[in-house]
C-alpha positions as CSV (number, residue, x, y, z in Angstrom):
1,X,148.4,100.8,139.8
2,X,149.0,103.1,136.9
3,X,148.6,106.8,137.6
4,X,148.3,109.5,134.9
5,X,148.5,113.2,135.3
6,X,145.1,114.8,134.7
7,X,143.9,118.3,135.5
8,X,141.7,117.0,138.3
9,X,144.5,115.0,139.8
10,X,147.0,117.8,139.6
11,X,144.6,120.3,141.0
12,X,143.8,118.0,143.9
13,X,147.4,117.2,144.7
14,X,148.5,120.9,144.4
15,X,146.1,121.5,147.3
16,X,146.7,118.4,149.3
17,X,150.5,118.5,149.4
18,X,150.7,121.8,151.3
19,X,148.0,120.7,153.8
20,X,150.1,117.5,154.5
21,X,153.2,119.7,155.0
22,X,151.3,122.1,157.2
23,X,150.2,119.3,159.5
24,X,153.6,117.7,159.4
25,X,155.1,121.1,160.4
26,X,152.8,121.4,163.4
27,X,153.7,117.8,164.5
28,X,157.4,118.5,164.0
29,X,157.1,121.8,165.9
30,X,155.3,120.0,168.8
31,X,158.0,117.3,168.9
32,X,160.7,120.0,168.9
33,X,159.0,121.9,171.7
34,X,158.6,118.8,173.8
35,X,162.3,118.0,173.3
36,X,163.3,121.5,174.4
37,X,161.0,121.3,177.4
38,X,162.5,117.9,178.3
39,X,166.0,119.3,178.1
40,X,165.0,122.3,180.3
41,X,163.2,120.2,182.9
42,X,166.2,117.7,183.0
43,X,168.6,120.6,183.6
44,X,166.5,122.2,186.3
45,X,166.0,118.8,188.0
46,X,169.7,118.1,187.9
47,X,170.5,121.5,189.4
48,X,168.0,121.0,192.2
49,X,169.3,117.4,192.9
50,X,172.9,118.6,193.1
51,X,171.9,121.5,195.4
52,X,169.9,119.2,197.7
53,X,172.2,116.2,197.6
54,X,169.5,114.1,196.0
55,X,169.5,111.4,193.4
56,X,170.3,112.9,190.0
57,X,167.7,112.6,187.3
58,X,168.3,110.2,184.4
59,X,169.7,112.2,181.4
60,X,168.1,111.9,178.0
61,X,169.6,109.0,176.2
62,X,172.2,109.3,173.4
63,X,169.8,107.2,171.3
64,X,167.2,109.9,171.7
65,X,169.6,112.6,170.6
66,X,170.7,110.5,167.6
67,X,167.1,109.7,166.6
68,X,166.3,113.4,166.8
69,X,169.2,114.3,164.5
70,X,168.0,111.6,162.0
71,X,164.5,113.0,162.2
72,X,165.8,116.5,161.3
73,X,167.6,115.1,158.2
74,X,164.5,113.1,157.2
75,X,162.3,116.1,157.8
76,X,164.4,118.3,155.5
77,X,164.4,115.6,152.8
78,X,160.6,115.3,153.0
79,X,160.1,119.1,152.8
80,X,162.4,119.3,149.8
81,X,160.5,116.5,148.0
82,X,157.2,118.2,148.7
83,X,158.4,121.5,147.4
84,X,159.8,119.8,144.3
85,X,156.5,117.9,143.8
86,X,154.5,121.1,144.3
87,X,156.6,122.9,141.7
88,X,156.2,120.1,139.2
89,X,152.4,120.3,139.7
90,X,152.3,124.0,139.2
91,X,154.5,123.7,136.1
92,X,152.3,121.0,134.7
93,X,149.1,123.0,135.4
94,X,150.6,126.2,133.8
95,X,151.8,124.4,130.7
96,X,149.9,124.5,127.5
97,X,151.3,121.2,126.4
98,X,149.9,118.8,129.0
99,X,150.6,115.1,128.6
100,X,149.5,112.2,130.8
101,X,153.1,112.2,132.4
102,X,152.7,109.0,134.5
103,X,156.2,109.5,136.0
104,X,155.4,112.8,137.5
105,X,152.0,111.6,138.6
106,X,153.5,108.6,140.4
107,X,156.2,110.8,142.0
108,X,153.6,113.2,143.3
109,X,151.5,110.3,144.7
110,X,154.6,108.7,146.4
111,X,155.6,112.1,147.9
112,X,152.1,112.7,149.2
113,X,151.9,109.2,150.7
114,X,155.3,109.6,152.4
115,X,154.3,112.9,153.8
116,X,151.1,111.4,155.2
117,X,153.1,108.5,156.8
118,X,155.6,111.0,158.2
119,X,152.7,112.9,160.0
120,X,151.4,109.6,161.5
121,X,154.7,108.1,162.4
122,X,156.0,111.4,163.8
123,X,153.0,111.6,166.2
124,X,153.5,108.0,167.3
125,X,157.2,108.4,167.9
126,X,156.7,111.7,169.8
127,X,154.1,110.0,172.1
128,X,156.5,107.0,172.7
129,X,159.5,109.2,173.5
130,X,157.4,111.4,175.9
131,X,156.1,108.3,177.7
132,X,159.6,106.9,178.0
133,X,160.9,110.1,179.5
134,X,158.0,110.3,182.0
135,X,158.6,106.7,183.1
136,X,162.2,107.6,183.8
137,X,161.1,110.6,185.8
138,X,158.6,108.6,187.8
139,X,161.3,106.0,188.6
140,X,163.6,108.9,189.8
141,X,160.9,110.3,192.0
142,X,160.1,106.9,193.5
143,X,163.8,106.6,194.4
144,X,163.7,110.0,196.1
145,X,160.7,108.8,198.1
146,X,162.5,105.7,199.2
147,X,165.6,107.8,200.1
148,X,163.5,110.2,202.1
149,X,161.7,107.4,204.0
150,X,165.0,105.8,204.8
151,X,166.3,109.1,206.2
152,X,163.2,109.6,208.3
153,X,163.3,106.0,209.6
154,X,166.9,106.6,210.7
155,X,165.9,109.7,212.5
156,X,162.9,108.3,214.3
157,X,163.4,107.8,218.0
158,X,163.7,104.2,219.1
159,X,161.5,103.4,222.2
160,X,162.9,100.6,224.2
161,X,161.0,98.6,226.8
162,X,163.1,97.4,229.7
163,X,163.5,93.6,229.9
164,X,160.9,91.9,232.0
165,X,158.5,94.9,231.8
166,X,154.9,94.2,230.8
167,X,154.4,97.7,229.5
168,X,154.0,98.3,225.9
169,X,155.9,101.3,224.5
């Protein structure tokens, strides 16, 4: 699909790219806040478990941390590409010698598409990681319930009926 730079195209994209970046920024910020909250909740649960002699919570995985670091690098690359594409658009719109410039038009289209995909994929990955962490926490709480039941069962008095007695306890 051939793309050429026109005033309409450049004007539309100079408006669309910042909107995509704004939405991506909100998603990135939400993912970051969720990660910080998860770390805080894990540390608080760990402290409580250690104090109470309970089963310790499952720590966030190393994979999760590495994925997060990769996401930061990807995020900064996408931001840089959007800023560069935006500056090319502004330069083209401000120029008195405007040509069709298909290379710039294609670059801007690709950056916009990657930005849009980043927003969608970022949301999906954030939902998946949050779900995974909640499943781990539910499993830990279920183990605590089993532990508590076992302790209570061990403490329950045992009623014994003398042999040969017809009385029920």
